C-alpha positions in Angstrom: 0.0 0.0 0.0 1.4 3.4 -1.0 0.0 4.9 2.1 2.8 3.3 4.1 5.7 4.9 2.3 5.6 8.4 0.8 8.9 10.0 0.3 10.8 6.7 1.1 9.9 5.2 -2.3 11.6 7.9 -4.3 14.7 6.6 -6.0 18.0 8.4 -6.1 18.2 8.3 -9.9 20.8 10.5 -11.6 19.9 13.9 -13.0 21.4 13.2 -16.4 20.2 16.3 -18.1 22.8 18.2 -20.2 25.5 15.6 -19.4 25.7 14.0 -22.9 27.0 15.5 -26.1 24.5 16.4 -28.9 24.5 14.0 -31.8 25.8 16.7 -34.2 29.0 17.2 -32.1 30.0 13.5 -31.7 31.3 13.2 -35.2 33.3 16.4 -34.9 35.1 15.1 -31.8 36.1 11.9 -33.5 38.0 13.9 -36.2 40.1 15.9 -33.7 42.5 13.2 -32.8 43.6 12.6 -29.2 41.0 13.8 -26.6 43.4 14.3 -23.7 46.4 16.2 -24.9 48.0 17.0 -21.5 49.5 20.4 -22.3 52.3 21.9 -20.3 50.9 23.8 -17.4 52.1 27.1 -15.8 51.3 28.1 -12.3 51.1 31.5 -10.7 49.7 32.9 -7.4 47.5 35.9 -7.3 46.4 37.9 -4.2 43.6 39.5 -6.1 41.5 36.3 -6.4 39.4 35.1 -3.5 38.0 31.6 -4.3 37.0 28.6 -2.3 36.3 25.0 -3.2 33.4 24.9 -0.7 31.1 27.3 -2.5 28.1 25.1 -2.2 28.3 25.5 1.6 26.6 28.9 1.0 23.3 26.9 0.9 23.9 25.6 4.4 24.7 29.1 5.6 21.6 30.5 4.0 19.5 27.8 5.6 21.0 28.5 9.0 20.1 32.2 8.6 16.6 31.3 7.3 15.9 29.1 10.4 17.4 31.8 12.6 19.9 29.3 14.0 22.1 31.8 15.7 19.3 33.2 17.9 17.9 29.8 18.7 21.2 28.4 19.9 22.3 31.6 21.8 18.9 31.9 23.6 19.0 28.3 24.8 22.7 27.4 25.3 24.7 29.3 27.9 28.0 27.7 28.6 30.4 30.6 27.9 31.0 33.3 30.6 32.4 35.7 28.1 32.0 36.0 24.4 35.5 37.0 23.3 35.0 36.7 20.5 32.8 33.7 19.9 29.2 33.0 20.9 27.8 29.5 21.4 26.1 29.6 18.0 29.5 30.4 16.4 31.0 27.2 17.8 28.0 25.1 16.8 27.9 26.4 13.2 31.7 26.1 12.8 31.7 22.5 13.9 28.6 21.6 11.8 30.1 23.2 8.7 33.4 21.3 9.3 31.4 18.1 9.1 29.3 19.3 6.1 32.5 19.9 4.0 34.0 16.5 4.8 35.9 17.1 8.0 36.6 14.0 10.1 37.9 15.6 13.3 38.2 18.9 15.1 41.7 19.4 13.6 40.1 19.7 10.1 38.8 23.1 11.3 42.1 24.5 10.2 41.1 24.0 6.5 38.3 26.5 7.0 40.5 28.8 9.1 42.9 29.2 6.3 40.3 29.7 3.6 39.8 33.5 3.4 37.0 33.1 0.8 35.1 30.8 3.0 35.4 33.2 5.9 34.1 35.9 3.6 31.0 33.8 3.0 30.5 33.5 6.8 31.0 37.3 7.2 33.8 36.9 9.6 37.6 37.0 9.8 38.3 33.9 12.0 37.0 30.5 13.2 37.6 28.7 16.5 40.8 26.8 16.7 40.6 23.0 17.1 41.7 23.3 20.8 39.1 26.0 21.4 36.4 23.8 19.8 37.4 20.9 22.1 37.2 23.2 25.1 33.7 24.2 24.0 32.5 20.6 24.0 34.0 20.0 27.4 31.9 22.7 28.9 28.7 20.6 28.5 29.1 19.2 32.0 26.1 18.9 34.3 28.4 19.6 37.3 29.8 22.9 35.9 26.9 23.9 33.7 23.7 22.1 34.8 21.2 21.5 31.9 23.6 22.7 29.2 23.4 19.4 27.2 19.6 19.3 27.4 19.5 23.0 26.2 21.7 22.2 23.2 19.4 19.2 22.4 16.3 21.4 22.6 17.9 24.0 20.3 18.6 21.4 17.6 15.0 20.0 18.1 13.6 23.5 17.6 15.6 24.0 14.4 14.2 20.6 13.2 10.7 21.6 14.1 11.1 24.9 12.1 12.3 23.0 9.0 9.2 20.7 9.3 6.9 23.7 9.6 8.4 25.2 6.4 8.0 21.9 4.6 4.4 21.6 5.8 3.6 25.0 4.3 5.0 24.0 0.9 2.0 22.4 -0.6 3.7 21.8 -3.9 6.4 19.7 -2.4 3.9 17.9 -0.1 1.6 17.0 -2.9 0.2 13.4 -2.4 1.8 13.1 1.1 -1.4 13.6 3.2 -2.6 10.7 5.2 0.6 8.7 4.9 2.4 7.3 7.8 5.7 8.6 9.0 8.2 5.8 9.4 10.5 6.0 12.4 13.3 3.5 13.1 15.0 2.8 16.4 18.4 1.1 16.6 21.7 1.2 18.4 25.3 1.4 17.5 28.4 -0.2 19.1 31.2 2.4 18.9 34.3 0.5 19.8 37.5 2.2 21.0 41.1 1.1 20.8 42.2 3.4 23.6 41.2 3.4 27.3 40.7 7.1 28.0 37.0 7.6 27.0 34.7 8.3 30.0 32.0 5.7 30.7 33.2 3.3 28.1 32.6 -0.3 29.0 32.6 -3.8 27.7 29.8 -4.3 25.3 27.9 -7.6 24.6 30.3 -8.0 21.6 33.3 -8.0 24.0 34.6 -4.6 22.8 35.5 -1.6 24.8 32.9 0.8 23.6 30.1 3.3 23.9 26.6 2.2 22.9 24.5 5.1 21.5 20.9 4.7 20.5 19.3 6.7 17.8 15.8 7.4 16.3 15.8 8.1 12.6 13.0 9.0 10.2 12.9 6.8 7.1 10.4 9.2 5.4 12.8 12.2 5.4 16.1 10.4 6.2 16.7 12.6 9.2 18.1 11.8 12.6 15.3 12.7 15.0 17.2 11.9 18.3 20.4 10.4 19.5 21.6 9.5 23.0 25.0 8.3 24.1 25.2 5.5 26.6 27.9 3.3 28.3 29.0 0.3 26.4 27.6 -2.3 28.8 23.9 -1.4 28.5 21.3 -3.4 26.6 19.9 -2.1 23.3 16.5 -1.0 24.8 18.0 1.0 27.7 16.7 4.6 27.5 14.8 4.0 24.3 11.4 4.4 25.9 12.3 7.8 27.4 13.7 8.9 24.0 10.4 8.0 22.3 8.3 9.8 24.9 10.3 13.0 24.4 10.3 12.9 20.6 7.1 11.2 19.4 4.8 14.1 20.2 7.1 16.5 18.3 7.2 14.2 15.3 3.4 13.7 15.3 2.8 17.4 15.4 5.4 18.2 12.7 5.1 15.3 10.2 2.0 13.3 11.0 0.9 9.9 12.3 4.0 7.9 13.1 4.8 4.2 13.1 7.9 3.0 15.0 9.9 0.1 13.7 12.3 -1.9 15.9 14.1 -5.2 16.0 13.9 -7.8 18.7 16.4 -6.0 21.0 13.7 -3.3 21.7 10.9 -5.7 22.6 10.0 -4.4 26.0 6.7 -3.3 27.5 8.1 0.2 28.3 8.9 0.8 24.6 5.4 -0.3 23.4 3.8 1.8 26.2 5.8 4.9 25.0 4.5 4.4 21.5 0.9 4.0 22.6 1.0 7.0 25.0 1.9 9.2 22.0 -0.8 7.6 19.8 1.8 6.0 17.6 1.9 2.6 16.0 4.7 0.1 16.4 6.0 -2.7 14.2 8.3 -4.8 16.3 10.3 -7.9 15.4 9.4 -10.3 18.3 11.4 -13.1 19.9 10.4 -16.7 19.3 9.3 -17.5 22.8 7.8 -20.8 23.8 4.3 -19.4 24.3 4.3 -17.9 20.8 5.3 -21.2 19.3 2.4 -22.8 21.1 0.0 -20.3 19.3 1.1 -21.9 16.0 -1.1 -25.0 16.9 -4.2 -22.7 16.6 -3.4 -21.8 13.0 -5.1 -24.1 10.5 -3.4 -25.2 7.3 -5.7 -23.2 5.1 -5.0 -20.0 7.1 -1.4 -19.7 5.8 -1.1 -17.4 2.8 1.9 -17.3 0.5 4.1 -14.2 0.8 6.4 -12.9 -2.0 8.9 -10.1 -1.6 7.8 -6.8 -3.2 10.3 -7.1 -6.2 8.8 -10.6 -7.0 5.3 -9.1 -6.9 6.2 -6.4 -9.3 7.9 -8.8 -11.7 4.6 -9.7 -13.3 4.0 -6.0 -14.2 7.2 -5.8 -16.3 7.3 -6.7 -20.0 8.6 -10.2 -20.7 11.9 -8.9 -22.1 12.5 -6.8 -18.9 11.7 -9.8 -16.7 14.3 -11.9 -18.5 17.0 -9.2 -18.1 16.3 -8.6 -14.4 16.3 -12.3 -13.4 19.9 -13.6 -13.6 21.6 -16.8 -12.6 21.8 -17.6 -8.9 25.6 -17.9 -8.8 25.7 -18.3 -5.0 23.4 -21.3 -5.0 25.3 -22.9 -7.9 28.6 -22.5 -6.0 27.1 -23.9 -2.7 25.7 -27.0 -4.5 28.9 -27.5 -6.5 31.0 -27.6 -3.3 28.5 -29.8 -1.4 28.0 -27.1 1.2 24.8 -26.6 3.3 22.3 -24.5 1.3 20.5 -22.6 3.9 18.7 -20.2 1.6 15.1 -19.7 2.2 12.4 -21.2 0.1 8.8 -20.5 0.0 7.3 -18.3 2.7 3.8 -18.1 4.2 2.0 -15.7 6.5 -0.5 -16.1 9.3 -2.0 -13.9 12.0 -3.0 -14.6 15.5 -3.9 -12.5 18.5 -1.3 -12.3 21.2 -1.0 -10.6 24.6 2.7 -9.6 25.0 2.4 -9.5 28.8 -0.5 -10.1 31.2 -0.8 -6.3 31.8 -0.9 -5.3 28.1 -3.8 -5.3 25.7 -3.9 -7.8 22.9 -1.9 -7.1 19.7 -1.6 -8.6 16.3 1.1 -11.2 16.0 2.2 -11.9 12.4 3.9 -15.3 11.9 6.3 -15.8 9.0 6.9 -19.5 8.1 9.9 -20.0 5.9 10.8 -23.2 4.2 14.5 -23.9 5.0 16.4 -25.7 2.3 18.9 -28.1 3.8 20.3 -29.8 0.8 23.8 -31.2 1.3 24.4 -32.2 -2.3 22.8 -32.2 -5.7 22.5 -36.0 -5.5 20.8 -36.3 -2.1 17.8 -34.0 -1.4 16.3 -33.6 2.1 13.9 -36.2 3.2 11.8 -33.8 5.4 10.5 -30.3 5.1 11.9 -27.9 7.6 10.4 -24.6 8.6 11.7 -21.6 10.4 9.4 -19.2 12.1 9.7 -15.4 12.7 7.3 -13.1 14.5 6.3 -9.5 14.1 4.3 -7.7 16.8 2.2 -4.7 15.9 -0.8 -2.6 16.9 -1.6 -1.4 13.3 -5.3 -1.5 12.4 -6.8 -4.3 10.4 -6.8 -2.4 7.2 -3.1 -3.2 6.9 -2.7 -6.7 5.8 -0.1 -9.1 7.2 1.8 -8.7 3.9 1.9 -4.9 4.4 3.2 -5.3 8.0 6.0 -7.7 6.9 7.0 -5.3 4.1 7.3 -2.6 6.7 9.3 -4.7 9.0 11.8 -5.8 6.3 12.2 -2.2 5.0 13.6 -1.3 8.4 16.9 -2.7 7.2 17.5 0.6 5.3 18.3 2.2 8.7 21.6 0.3 8.7 22.6 2.3 5.6 21.9 5.5 7.5 24.0 4.3 10.5 26.9 3.4 8.2 26.8 6.8 6.5 26.7 8.5 9.9 30.0 6.9 10.6 31.7 7.2 7.1 30.3 10.4 5.6 29.3 12.5 8.7 31.7 11.1 11.4 29.1 11.2 14.1 30.7 8.3 16.0 34.1 9.9 16.1 33.8 11.0 19.8 36.4 13.8 19.6 37.0 14.4 23.4 37.6 12.3 26.5 34.5 13.6 28.4 31.3 11.6 28.0 29.0 14.7 28.1 31.3 16.5 25.5 31.0 13.5 23.2 27.2 13.6 23.6 27.3 17.3 22.6 29.3 16.4 19.6 26.6 13.9 18.6 24.0 16.6 18.7 26.1 18.9 16.4 26.7 16.0 14.0 22.9 15.4 14.0 22.5 19.0 13.1 25.0 18.8 10.2 23.4 15.6 8.8 19.9 17.0 9.1 20.8 20.3 7.3 21.6 18.4 4.2 18.2 16.6 4.4 16.4 19.9 5.1 17.8 21.4 1.9 16.3 18.4 0.0 13.0 18.9 1.8 12.8 22.6 1.2 14.7 23.8 -1.9 16.7 21.0 -3.6 15.3 18.1 -5.6 13.2 16.0 -3.3 15.0 12.8 -4.1 18.3 14.2 -3.0 17.3 13.3 0.6 18.1 9.7 -0.3 21.5 10.4 -1.8 24.6 9.4 0.1 26.5 12.3 1.6 29.4 11.6 -0.7 27.3 12.2 -3.7 25.5 15.2 -2.1 28.9 16.9 -1.3 30.1 16.4 -4.9 26.9 17.9 -6.3 26.1 20.7 -3.9 29.0 21.4 -1.6 32.3 20.9 -3.5 31.6 23.7 -5.9 34.3 26.2 -6.8 33.2 29.8 -6.3 34.7 33.2 -6.3 33.7 35.5 -3.4 33.4 39.1 -4.3 32.5 42.2 -2.2 30.4 44.6 -4.4 28.0 47.4 -3.4 28.4 46.5 0.3 27.2 43.0 -0.5 28.9 39.6 -0.8 28.5 37.8 -4.1 29.3 34.3 -5.1 30.4 33.7 -8.7 30.0 30.1 -10.0 31.1 28.7 -13.3 28.1 28.2 -15.7 29.6 24.8 -16.7 28.9 23.2 -13.4 26.3 20.4 -13.7 24.1 21.6 -10.8 24.6 25.4 -11.0 21.0 26.0 -12.0 19.7 24.0 -9.0 22.1 25.9 -6.7 21.0 29.2 -8.0 17.3 28.4 -7.7 17.7 26.9 -4.2 19.6 30.0 -3.0 17.0 32.3 -4.4 14.3 30.4 -2.5 16.2 30.5 0.7 17.5 34.1 0.5 15.5 36.0 -2.1 
């Protein structure tokens, strides 16, 4: 059902306009000989030119000004006794921009410090040193500054709420989105350390010395809604219920009816209660307990319905030629059978639904049972004598209009969150943990959340909507790593881009919408 997805089903296809050569020019190029002639190059240095390779960051700066980020942060966060010369918002913006342009640590702030053209875009003549930035993070200590970390978190939440409000007003970009569920995913991340100096690091269930942050992401807009740092020895669900209670009302008011998806590590009564208190739905992978296996005896044989993955269901809608191209050889299965290995690939799958009470104190929920045929063929000559089944369970409170097939699709689509967690580590180094102090690292998580979300807000508000699903590597190459000349003219600051850049038209239109 399309009502379940919305923005998530947009595909990150390439904008291929104007990237190919016209047909009339292809023949001319073939007659010119060698394409790459590698001429002798001459280098000179000019002090009259002010250019930066981060010209696309002007969009982020314009969005920060549009959301009134400086006032929001300065009004809520108060950790500096004197503002000589930086305010709290200056530190937050500088560290967020460092992550946006590809910085991996605080030391990378020096790239922006020694970029006069970038400083001109910011309207300043200096940026905080890496050591000063580290000292700023260490000030988020409840002993020295009570409530400072919560204040920073509320400031980022307010900026996110303002972005949602602007998106909600844009009827053109929200066309067809009314009545659709907002998909939220809860998961945790083991951040292992090689050193032994990080505060509140502990041995995780994987046996590593680590922190164990938990995060709430929105699959509909690809944003990070909330993140909490935790010691390494806590279970996955620790603190998740409180995080949902704090953020679900805000998401419901800003985006709409929410459905929270979780794996079996978050199967607790407190998490389900937090969802229902905020009138949100949940889709939860459930553990295969003995009492649930007993419920299988109540399911008749004719109640099992076959389930196919979504791509197999869509295969019948393609032309015959397309179906032949998309369905290739199963090389993995051929290799397994050729080497007489155990073929544990899943065969046919069926669905059934029973009513289940998770605990004695909770109301009844829908329990979707997935029965999978396990292929245990040791060789091509000797097939299995018996049919083996594996069972999986999904617990939900979604209404009956959503079929078991819809619910299983939702549960399996949650795996896309792993891509977001991976990108948060590789593209926006959220899990870097730059300082020793635990509270300082949690403040760094909030700034990294802001940097990540600003790219998604640009996609929601002014850039092509499908750009919210791009990887940050591609987003940077398209809209951040853009050479620009910074000019002062008529008491104004101008950016001069090359007209040959692939996305210069989108950049210009987006900037005009943000800062007309």
